[in-house]
N, C-alpha and C positions, 0 to 999 in steps of 0.2 A: 504493500499499498504506500502511497505518497503520503508519507506521514503528517501529522499537524505540526507546527512550527513550535520549538520549545523555548518558552521564556519570552516575556514582553521586551525584555530589553535588548534581546537579539532581533527581535522582529522589527523594534524601533530603529535599530542600525540599518535594517535592510529598508524598511518602507519611509522612513524620514521621522524626525521628530513629532509626535503627536498623532501619527497617521497609522500607527499599527494596532490592530487589535491585540487583545491579550491572547494567550497562548497555551495549550496544554499537551504534554507528552503523550505519546503513543509509539508502540513498538512498530508498527509497519503502516504504509498507504501514503497517499498524497495529503495527509493532515500533518500532524506533529512531526517537525523534519529535525533529524540531527544536526550538529553543527557544521560538519563538512558538507552536507547537503546543501544547507542553507547558504552557506558561502558560495558554493557553487551557482546557486540560483541569482545571486548578486553580481556573479560576474557575466553570466549569460547575457547575450545579445536579445533583446526585445523580439519575440515572434512576429511574424507576418500576420497583418489582420485582414479579415475580409468584412462582407457586408453584414454579418451579425452583429448586433450591438449587444452592450450590458444590460439593456432593458429588462427587469425582471430577476436578475440574478441578485444574489444576496451573499455578505460575508458574515462568517461564523467567528467566534473566538480563534479556531483552529482550522477553519477548513472553508469549503467555498458551499455554494447550493442555489436554488432558484425558486422561485413562487410557481407552482404548477398547478394545471387543471386538466381533467379528462374533458373530453370532447363534450359528455352530457353534464358536465358541472352548471349549476346554476348561479347566477351573479350574487344571490343572496347566501349561497353556501359558504363554510368558513373556508379561509384559504388554506392551502397546503403548501410546505416547504420541503422540497427534496433535495437531500444530500447522502452521504454513505453511513451505513451502519457503525463504520470504525470511527466515525466523529461525533457518536454520542455523547454528552456531557457525563454519561454515567459509567462511560469505559467501553472497551471491546466487549462485545456481545460474545461468548463462547461458542464453539461448534455446538449446533443443536439448539442454541437458544434463541428466542424468539420475544422481543419486547412489544407489548400491545397496549395500548390507552394508559401509558404512566404519566402521570402529571408532571409538568415541565412549565417554567416561566423563562425558557429561554430566550435572548434578543437576536435579531437578526438586521443588519444594515442593508437597506434597500437601494440599489443603485439604479439610477437613469440610464438612458442609451450612451451616455458620452463617459460611465464610470464613475460618477459623482455620488456620493452617498446622499439621499433625498430625505429619508426618515427612518426610524426604527419599529420594526415589526416584533410581535412578542407573541410566544406559542402558550398554549393553555395545558398541551399534552403533547407526548409521544406517540402519535397513533399507530406506528408501526416501526420496528425497526430490528435487523438481523444482519449477519454475517455469514449465515448460511445459505449455500446454494446462489447467493446474490450477496451484495454488500451495499445495502440502501436503507435509508431512515426517510419516513415522512412524518413531519409536525403540523399539527394542526393548530392555525393561528387564533388570534383572540378577533381579527379583522376579516371579513367577506371580502370576497374578490371585487364587488361593487365597492365596497368603502376605500380600498386600496386604490382602486382606478379614479374615484372620484377625487380623492385627497392628493393623490401623486400622478396622476394621469398614466399610470403604468399598469400595462396588461399582463396577466399570468401567462406563461409560457406553456402551449399545450403538447399533452402527452401525445406521441404517435400511436397509433393501436397496432401498426403493422411492425414487422420483423426488418430491419435495415438489413441491407445487401451490400455484398463485397463491391468496394470501387466508390460508395457514396462519398460524396466529398462533404466534410465535416468540420465543426468548430467547437472546440473546448473553451466555455467563456468563464474564467476564474473570477469571482467576485471579491476573492481574499486579496489577490495580487493585482486586480483589475487588468489584466492580461488575457488575450485569446491565442488560441494555439490552432493551426489549421493544417489538415492532413485529409486522408480518405480512409474509411473502413479497409484493412488490409485483407480481413479474414476473420475468423471465429476459433476460438479454443474450447474443443468440447469439454475438457475439465481444464480449470486454472488453479493450481495448487500453491499457496502461500503458507508456511508454516504450520498451523493447527487448522486453516481453513481451504474449503475447497467450493470453487465457484463453477457454475454450468454455465456453457455456451455464450463465454465472454467475448467482447469485441476486442479486437486486436487492431491498434493503430498502425499505419504506415510511418516511417522513421521520422517525419518533419513534426508530429506531435511530441515533443522532448517536455512532458509536464513535470512539473517539480512538487516539491514539498508545499503544502498550501493547496492545491488545486484539488484536493479530494473533494468528492461531492459537486464538482462543477458539471453543468448540465453539457451534453453532447449534442448537438443541434445539427439537423441535418440543414446543411446550406439552400437547397432549393426549396424546401418546404417551410422553414423557420420552426420546425416540431423538435420536441427533445426524444431522441431514440436510444438514449444510453446516459448512464452517470459515472463520470471518470473516479477510478477508485486506485489505480496500482501501477507499477512498473519494474522491469528487472533492472537495478543499480548497478550490479558488479558482475554479474554472470554467475553467481551462484546458484545452486540447483533446489529449488523449492521450499527455501528458506525464506524468513521474514525481510521483506522489500526485496526479494528476488524470486518472484514467482515462475513456475515452470508449467508447460503445457503437458497436458496427459491426452493422447488420443484415445480411440475407442477400442484398441488393442493393447492399452497401457504404455505405449511408447512415451517416452518423456522427451521435450524439446526445452531447451534454455535459449532465450533470445537476449542477451544482454542488449540493454538500452531502449528497449522496446516497452511501450505502454498499454494499458487496456482499460476497459470499461465495462460495466454490467448493463444488460439491456433492461429496456423498462416498459415495453410493449406488455409484457406478461403481468404487469401489475395494474393496468388501467381497468381490467375487469373486476377488480377488487374494490375500487372507488364506488360507493353507493351514494344513495341521496343525502344531502347534508355532508358531504365528504366522509362518510364515516367509511372506516376500513371493513369491509365484510369478508373475511377469508373462506366464506362458504358460497359467496356468489358464484354462479355459472361461470366458468372460465379462468375462474383466479387460480394462478400458479404460484403464488407466495408460500413459503414453508408457514407452517400453523406451530403455535406453540406445544 
């Protein structure tokens, strides 16, 4: 996982005085970042940007995220924020652990199209979170989609209902770093194994998306449709095999492939059927494929 950044002091050095969110430590992922990785982030040249903007993305204390809606969401429904399971303030869920409807007052900085923070959104609960089969979290907010749009002029990003295909041009939009990363879907990992966790049918980026610590939870946006097709979560940092921060791919025959420097995301189309009326997460709805507690 592209880990959350460790320490507000380090983040302040990277982002500029007064500009950095507080951060939290984590073993793996594009969330809390160890010092060597954070230093590398500071020296990397800014990635190429495309037409995708930051509108609707958010910055967490240690990760990135976005305000998202299903195609059937009503304007009066409580808004949802999408991020990674490993970005939860309660810590990494263990293998097999699923968090549902846990109270939370977590705050999110909402960004406009240019990447400027325009307001603070607040959760009332973790609607869903896991690192089993996928790596995602959904927070239910105290504000509705209409309230956010009326106050800030920003609409939620729509979740695509279809599985992405190889070759799709995509942009990873990080609210934490206010950076975008542009590349294409290179293919899919049947199983992606990192440390204690295993994820299914993960998106593999082409090499241009060199995502870094703090980009965990960023929406992966289809450039052609503007819809969210995945959530950014990890990358192989040093060529190790199936260890924390060094995921490996495992195919249908159990063959392991290590791709140093390549980054990954978890598809989101499978969770759309789980979002019911009033933004309620119903794991028993037809078509819902998210793991249950």
